[in-house]
N, C-alpha and C positions, 0 to 999 in steps of 0.2 A: 505665408509664414504666420504661425499662430501668435496671438498677442498675450497680454497679461490676464490674470484672473484677480478680480477685485471683490472684496467682501465687505459689506456694511452691516453691522449688528447693532440693533437699537432696542433698548429697554426704556419704554416711555414713561414709566411711573416712578414714584418714590414712596418711602414708608414701609415699615415692617410688614403690614398686612398685604402688601403687594410683593412680597418676597419672591414669588414665583417668576416674575418677569426678569429680574436680574439673575436669578438662578438659571433661567432658560438661556440667557445670553452668555453667561459664563460657561455653561455646559457646551453650548454651540461653539464657542471659541476653542475649547479644548479639543473638540472633534475635528475642527478645521486645522488646528495646529498639528494634529496627528497626521494629517495629509500633507504637511510640509508647505502649506501656503506661507510665504514670508510675511513677517509683521508689517513691512512697509506697504503691503497690499491689503491689509486688514484695518478697518476703522471700527472702533467700538464707541457706543454712546450709552452710558448708564450713570444714574445719579450717584451711585457708590455710597449709599447710606445703610447698607445691610451688614457688611462684614464687621463693622465696628459698632453696630447698633447696640443700645443698652439692653435690648431683649435677646441679643445673641450671647449665649453663655460660652461660646468658643470663638473668640475674637479672630478676625482675619480668616474666617471660614464660612463658606457657602456650600450647602448640599444641593444635589440635583436628583433627577429621576433615575440616574444611572448608578446609584449606590452611595456608599459612604465617603467616596473620594471628595476632597476639598477642591471644587471646581474654580474657586476664586484665585487660588495660588497661581501666579504667573500670568494672569490675565492682563493684557495690555489695555489700559484705560485712557483713551484719547480725549474724550469729552465727558466731564463729570460735573455734578452739581449744577450751578447756574448756566453752564455751557451746554446743557442738554436741552436744546430749544428747537422749534420748528425751523427757524431761520438758519441755524447751524446745520441742521440735517439737510436742508435744501442746498446750502452752499457746499457741503461735503459731497453730496451726490453729484453736483454739477461741476465740481472741481474748481470752485471759486476760492481763491487763496486768502480772501479777506478775513477768514477766521484766525489766521496766523498759526494754524495747527494743521495736522495731516488732513488731506482731502483726497478724493478719488481722481487722480490725474489720468483719466482714461483716454484712449484714442479709438479709432475705427475698428481695430482688430481685437479689442479687449472684450472679455465677458464679465458681466457684473451680476453678483448675487446679493440680494438685500433681504434681511430677515428682521421683522419688527414684531415685538411682543409688548402688550400693554393694555391700557384702557381705551375704549372707543365709545363714541356716541353715534347717533344716526347720520352724522355728516362729517365726523372728524376722527383722527387718531390723536389721542391726548399725550402731550408731553407734560412734565411736572408742573409747569406754571402756565403754559399756553397750549393752544390747539393747532394741529396741522389740518388744514381744510383740504377737501378733495380737490378743489380747483387748483390749489397751489401745487399739489403733488403731480397732478396730471400735466400741468403746464411745464413743470421741471422735466418730466419724462419726454414730453413733446419737444422741448428745447434741445435736449440731448440727442434726440432722434434727428432733428433738423440739422444739427451741427455735426452729425456723424461721429458721436463721441463713444460709441460702443458697437460691438458686433451683435451680441445677444444679451438680454437682461432678464433675469428671473427674480420675481419679488414674491415673498411669502409674508403675509400680514396676519398676525394672530391677535385679534381684538374683537370685542363685541360689535356687531353690526358692520363688520369690516367690508362687506360687499358694497356698501353704499359709497365707498371711496372710488369705486371703479365702474359703477353702473352706467351703462350706455357709453362707456369710454374705451379707448384702445381697440375698438372693433376692427380696425384696419391695420394695426401695427403688427407687422410680421416679425419684429425683432424682440417682442416682449411677451413673456408669459407671467401671469399673476395667479396665485392661489391664495384665497382668503379663508380664514377658519370658520367664518360665520356668514350666513346669508343676511339679507337686508334687515330682517326682523328678529334675529336670534342673538343670544349672548353666549360667551364662552362658559365652559363648565370646568371649574377648578378640580384638580385631582391630585393624587399622590400626597395625601395629608400626612404630615409628620407630627405625631402626638407630642413628642418631646419638646419641640420648639413651637408647637401650636400654629403651624402655617401649612399652606399648600405649596408643594414644590414645583407644580406645573399645572397644566390644564390638559384636557384630553387631546386636543390638537397637537400641541407642542410635545407632549409626552410621547405620543406615537411617533411623531416626526423625529425626535432625538433618538429614540430607540432604533428606529429604522436606520438612521445615519451611523449609529454605533456598530451595526452589524452588516451594513451594505457592502457589496463589492462595487467600488466606484468605477471600475473599468467596464463592467458588464450591465449594471443597472442604471436605469434612466430616471429622470424626474417624474416621469409618468408612473413608473413603478412605485415611487414614494407616494405620490398623490393617490394612486389607487389603493395602496395599503392603508393610508390614512382614511380615505373615503369609506372603504368597506367597514372599518371599525366604527367610524363616526355614524354612519347610517344605521348600523346595527343598534347602537346605543342611543341614537337620537333620530328616530324614523321620520320626524317632521323637518329635519334640517340637514344640510350637508355642505361641505366646502364648495366654494364657487370659483370658477375659472374665467379669466379675462385675457385679452390679447390673442394674437394669431400665431405666435411662435409655437411650433409643434413640439411639445415636450417629449413626445414618444421617441424622438430622433436624437435626443441629447443625453449623453451619459453624465453621471455625477462628476466624473473627473474633468469634464470640460469647464466646470465652474469651481469645484471644491477640492481639487487635488493639484499639487505642483506639476 
């Protein structure tokens, strides 16, 4: 019997200049809702200081790479402001209810999809006020593996130096597939500049990613199709760097609808 499909969307930054990260999460949320994943199986984390920012001339509005649609409208915001922390992220992921808010209450038959967009250092994924360290993330994944809390897990991390979070890790974990936007020594490349509001709406990794999901056939295309599509464009535009893969889950065998469609 197939289990539930859980989605965790994380924008790790704050501030107008980092507009693209919350725009990425809002756009991703809309794409997932189009596939009818229920809200009680989606958790979002975003600082939520963009829609009503003093620099935003159209209040309660966030634009994305997919056009002029307001992707902020209707977005479920589970963790905002001071609640967007590494500790809450780890608790949400592992189903620890100490947050007193929604968490991923997964079991052995469930599939998990995690998308993270934000700033990174050579050893961390940055949250607004604190850092998520690689060792903490890996320990949480291992704890969930040991406790049999999921069937398959796919993680996409879009931040500078993001491969450092997983280097020499997850080499034997056949239940996890990770795709990072950057190799160990490279930074993300902002893209989709909007002159009217003077911000980038995304970066090359997530822009390609979101466009792919917008047009994909979820029943016939796999996560490998998505990563190959992203990789080919990224290599063409950045010949010295490409996305990095971790874990032993064979993404070529898993269709998008196994994670991202009701």
